[in-house]
C-alpha positions, -999 to +999 in steps of 0.1 A: +379+088-316+414+099-319+428+081-351+462+097-348+488+073-361+484+037-366+450+022-356+461-014-353+486-040-362+476-062-392+483-099-387+474-124-413+464-157-396+473-189-417+444-209-424+448-247-415+438-269-444+404-284-445+405-319-430+381-331-458+409-324-482+429-355-469+407-376-491+417-359-523+452-347-516+482-369-515+493-376-479+527-359-483+513-328-499+486-326-471+513-330-444+533-302-462+503-280-460+498-286-424+535-281-416+534-248-434+506-235-413+525-249-381+557-231-391+537-199-397+519-202-363+554-209-346+570-179-361+540-156-352+542-168-316+580-164-315+577-129-326+550-118-302+571-137-273+601-118-284+583-084-282+569-094-249+603-102-234+619-071-248+592-049-232+598-068-198+636-060-203+630-024-213+607-020-182+635-029-158+662-011-177+681-043-188+675-040-227+710-030-238+701-020-273+668-003-286+651-028-311+630-004-333+607-032-345+601-047-310+597-012-295+569-006-321+552-038-308+549-026-273+514-008-275+500-041-290+516-063-265+506-042-237+469-042-250+469-004-256+462-007-294+444-035-311+458-063-332+437-068-363+437-106-371+427-112-407+410-147-406+381-161-424+381-199-416+369-211-382+403-227-378+421-195-384+397-175-361+404-201-332+441-196-338+437-159-335+417-160-304+443-185-289+472-162-298+453-131-284+446-150-252+481-163-248+498-129-252+469-108-236+463-089-269+433-067-277+422-088-307+398-080-335+389-105-363+389-090-398+370-110-424+355-136-403+335-154-430+331-185-408+328-165-374+293-180-371+310-212-363+328-199-333+304-174-319+307-189-283+345-182-283+341-148-297+315-138-271+336-154-243+366-136-253+347-103-261+364-102-295+346-081-322+344-089-359+349-067-389+328-083-417+331-077-453+298-066-466+280-092-490+271-081-523+242-093-543+258-079-575+286-105-577+273-139-565+308-154-566+320-129-541+292-137-517+293-175-519+298-192-486+335-198-477+327-236-475+307-251-503+288-273-477+276-242-458+239-230-465+239-206-496+227-177-475+254-178-449+271-144-459+238-128-455+227-143-422+261-140-406+255-106-390+222-120-375+240-149-360+268-128-346+241-104-332+220-131-316+252-146-299+261-112-284+293-108-307+301-071-316+306-066-352+307-040-380+313-039-417+342-027-436+344-009-468+351-028-500+388-016-498+398-032-465+433-020-463+435-014-426 
């Protein structure tokens, strides 16, 4: 494996608010939370779209000025290097998968605490998951991401992914990628 240079592009996916929160959070505050996620999603898609258009213009010699940032995005937009989508909730993972599909990105989910809820989509898109290893030494760190999930979810997650045919691996405790 050639690890020269950057391995992948880190993208932090905004997690949509849990719909169950509507009962406990004032309506205007909940709407603001949803709006913040929508704004971040729009910004993310606009940036990928800009990088895609820039690459298309460069390919036909019509880009007048070199944009260093958009130039750096080209290996990811072309699917030559992976995009590491940091997403734990099922909603954030779905958003990451939709973004990868829309732009033809080589996506990898990092974190994936609720990946067991979207195994079908992960398998269909052939998207691997990099999991944070559960640790029995610190129970708070291995609690399920959702308090209504079974208590052993972090420990059975690999089995659920394996049984669904989703490729996965573990990351070290320091997951700066």
